[in-house]
C-alpha positions in Angstrom: 13.5 -14.7 3.9 10.1 -13.8 3.1 10.0 -9.6 1.9 6.8 -7.9 1.3 6.5 -4.3 -0.4 5.0 -1.4 1.1 4.8 1.1 -0.9 3.2 4.8 -0.1 2.1 6.9 -2.6 2.1 11.2 -2.3 2.3 12.9 0.8 2.4 10.0 3.1 5.6 11.4 4.0 3.9 13.6 5.9 2.2 11.5 7.9 1.8 12.6 11.7 1.7 16.0 10.6 -0.5 16.2 7.8 -4.7 16.2 8.9 -3.9 14.8 11.8 -7.5 14.1 12.4 -8.1 12.2 9.1 -5.2 10.5 9.1 -3.7 9.8 12.9 -0.7 11.5 14.7 1.6 8.7 13.7 4.5 8.9 10.9 5.5 6.7 8.5 8.7 5.3 11.2 6.1 4.8 13.5 4.1 2.5 10.7 7.7 0.7 10.4 7.7 -0.1 13.4 4.3 -1.3 13.9 4.6 -3.7 10.7 8.1 -5.1 11.8 7.1 -6.1 15.4 3.7 -7.8 13.8 5.5 -10.0 11.7 8.1 -13.6 12.7 11.7 -12.8 12.2 11.6 -14.4 8.8 9.8 -11.8 7.4 11.5 -8.2 6.1 8.8 -5.6 5.8 10.4 -3.1 3.1 8.3 0.3 3.7 8.8 3.0 0.7 6.9 6.2 0.2 7.4 8.7 -2.8 5.5 11.8 -3.8 7.2 10.6 -8.1 4.4 8.7 -9.9 7.1 7.0 -12.4 9.0 5.9 -9.0 6.2 4.4 -8.1 5.6 2.5 -11.1 9.5 1.7 -11.2 9.1 0.3 -7.8 5.9 -1.8 -8.9 7.9 -3.5 -11.9 10.7 -4.4 -9.6 8.4 -6.4 -7.3 7.1 -8.4 -10.6 11.2 -9.4 -11.3 11.5 -10.2 -8.1 8.2 -12.2 -7.0 7.6 -10.3 -4.3 3.7 -9.4 -3.3 2.9 -5.9 -2.2 0.9 -4.3 -0.3 -0.1 -0.1 -2.0 -0.8 3.1 -0.4 -1.7 5.0 -3.8 -2.7 8.0 -2.1 -3.6 10.7 -4.6 -2.6 8.5 -7.5 -5.8 5.8 -6.4 -8.2 8.5 -8.4 -6.6 9.4 -11.9 -3.0 7.0 -12.6 -3.7 5.1 -15.4 -0.2 4.0 -15.2 -0.3 3.3 -12.0 -2.9 1.1 -12.3 -1.5 -1.0 -15.3 1.8 -1.3 -13.3 -0.4 -2.9 -10.1 -1.9 -5.3 -12.8 1.2 -6.4 -13.9 2.0 -7.6 -10.4 -1.2 -9.8 -10.3 -1.4 -11.0 -13.4 2.8 -12.4 -12.5 0.3 -13.9 -9.4 1.5 -12.6 -6.7 -1.0 -10.6 -4.3 -1.0 -6.8 -4.4 -3.5 -5.4 -1.5 -4.7 -1.8 -1.8 -5.0 -0.2 1.2 -6.3 3.5 2.5 -5.6 4.8 6.2 -8.9 6.7 5.9 -12.3 5.7 4.0 -12.3 7.2 0.9 -16.1 6.6 0.3 -16.9 8.4 3.5 -14.6 11.4 2.0 -15.2 14.1 -1.0 -16.9 12.1 -3.7 -13.9 12.6 -6.1 -12.5 9.9 -3.9 -14.5 7.4 -4.1 -13.1 5.9 -7.5 -10.2 3.5 -7.2 -8.7 2.7 -10.8 -6.6 0.4 -9.1 -9.2 -1.3 -6.7 -10.2 -3.6 -10.1 -6.7 -5.1 -10.4 -6.3 -5.2 -6.9 -6.3 -8.8 -5.0 -8.1 -7.1 -2.5 -9.0 -3.9 -0.3 -8.9 -2.6 3.0 -9.4 1.0 3.8 -10.8 2.9 7.1 -8.6 1.2 10.0 -5.9 3.5 10.2 -2.2 1.8 10.5 -4.2 -1.6 11.4 -5.3 -1.4 7.3 -1.6 -2.4 6.1 -1.3 -4.4 9.3 -4.4 -7.0 7.4 -2.7 -6.5 4.0 0.4 -8.0 5.6 -1.2 -10.8 7.6 -3.1 -12.0 4.3 0.0 -11.9 2.0 1.9 -13.8 4.6 -1.5 -16.1 5.2 -1.7 -16.7 1.6 2.0 -17.9 1.2 1.8 -20.6 3.7 
């Protein structure tokens, strides 16, 4: 069984009620169901969310240890968390895929959102396509593994 780790940072647990004009009205449970329905039966989607930077770093360390590729929506940590950046670099330096995703397009929003400290160490970045950003990232990881 192939596992893809889908990690979500702060405030994404509030999807569905948080700024629906920016993030849509679907919840993390809706995202989980959509991703599970979009992959073959031999692929497990392990979706997690935390508001805790240290926990997100530990999850990335675990991905390296278990040799698991990652879809990462770092949310607000995108713009300033060097600890998260360094943990993300461990994933890609281990030869694993790490795709940075964003539901909205950060470049179409406030200026402070235009900088990502994660992008420079990510395998790729997909932004602005709603939940399809995640689906495309998972599809890329699966095609790269084939």
